[in-house]
C-alpha positions in Angstrom: -122.7 102.4 60.0 -124.3 101.9 56.8 -126.1 105.0 57.4 -123.8 107.2 55.5 -125.0 105.9 52.2 -128.3 107.4 52.9 -127.2 110.5 53.1 -126.6 112.1 49.7 -122.7 112.4 48.7 -121.2 116.2 48.2 -118.0 116.7 46.3 -115.9 116.9 49.3 -117.0 112.7 49.7 -115.1 112.4 46.0 -110.8 111.2 46.3 -109.3 113.7 44.7 -106.7 111.2 43.5 -108.0 108.0 41.7 -108.2 104.9 44.0 -107.6 101.6 42.2 -107.5 98.0 43.6 -111.4 97.0 43.4 -114.5 97.7 41.3 -116.2 100.7 43.4 -118.9 102.3 42.4 -118.0 106.1 42.7 -121.4 107.2 43.3 -121.6 105.4 46.5 -117.9 107.4 48.3 -118.3 109.5 51.5 -115.6 110.9 53.7 -115.5 109.3 56.7 -111.9 111.1 57.7 -109.5 113.4 57.2 -106.6 113.8 59.2 -103.2 115.6 59.3 -100.5 113.0 60.0 -97.1 114.2 60.9 -95.4 114.5 57.7 -98.3 116.9 56.4 -99.9 114.9 54.3 -103.5 113.8 55.4 -104.6 110.3 56.4 -108.0 110.1 54.7 -110.9 107.3 55.2 -113.5 107.0 52.8 -116.6 104.2 53.0 -118.0 103.1 49.6 -120.1 100.1 47.7 -117.7 97.7 45.6 -120.0 97.2 41.8 -121.5 93.7 43.9 -123.2 96.4 46.6 -120.6 95.4 49.7 -120.0 97.9 52.1 -115.4 98.8 51.9 -113.2 101.0 54.4 -110.6 102.9 52.1 -107.6 104.3 53.6 -104.9 106.7 52.6 -101.9 107.7 53.9 -99.3 109.4 53.9 -97.2 111.5 50.7 -97.3 108.3 49.3 -100.5 107.8 49.3 -100.6 104.0 50.4 -104.1 102.8 50.3 -105.5 99.8 51.1 -109.2 98.8 50.8 -111.1 96.3 52.6 -114.5 94.8 51.4 -116.9 92.9 53.4 -120.1 91.4 52.3 -123.1 92.8 54.8 -124.0 89.7 56.5 -120.5 88.9 57.0 -119.6 92.5 59.1 -118.6 91.1 62.6 -120.2 92.7 65.6 -117.0 95.3 65.8 -117.1 96.4 62.2 -114.6 96.9 59.6 -111.3 97.2 60.0 -108.1 98.5 57.4 -104.5 99.1 58.5 -102.0 100.6 56.3 -98.0 100.7 56.8 -95.9 102.8 54.3 -91.8 103.5 55.7 -92.7 106.6 57.5 -96.4 106.0 59.2 -98.5 103.3 60.0 -102.4 103.7 60.3 -105.4 101.5 61.4 -109.1 102.0 61.4 -112.2 100.5 63.2 -115.3 101.5 61.2 -118.2 100.4 64.1 -121.4 99.1 63.4 -122.9 102.2 65.2 -121.2 104.7 62.3 -118.2 105.4 65.3 -114.9 105.8 63.5 -112.0 104.9 65.2 -107.9 105.0 64.6 -104.8 105.5 65.6 -101.4 105.5 64.3 -97.8 106.8 64.6 -94.4 107.0 63.2 -92.7 103.8 62.1 -89.6 103.3 64.1 -86.8 101.2 62.9 -85.7 97.5 64.3 -82.3 97.0 65.6 -80.8 93.5 65.2 -79.7 92.3 68.7 -76.4 89.4 68.7 
């Protein structure tokens, strides 16, 4: 999982728009996945380290570019890895970055619930 930080950063590892909300080390961004979503936008998953050195998982979805950042100090990473979940008005998406480096993801369209009674 953390071996991704040993490879050299390339231009495609850098987000095309600013990611805010945490103190992140820009030279540690690594693109893990870029997946087209149902609305034609892109779901992006990045690994990065924060300025304290902890690995973070960043998830960006939809045309709104909603973003969530999950950072965990290395000694506290669970055996299953790190996860992030994000939902906007039309889309939801969840990722699990497993300790073996595998990235699992699922998502879909948000459906409205109607009150009964």
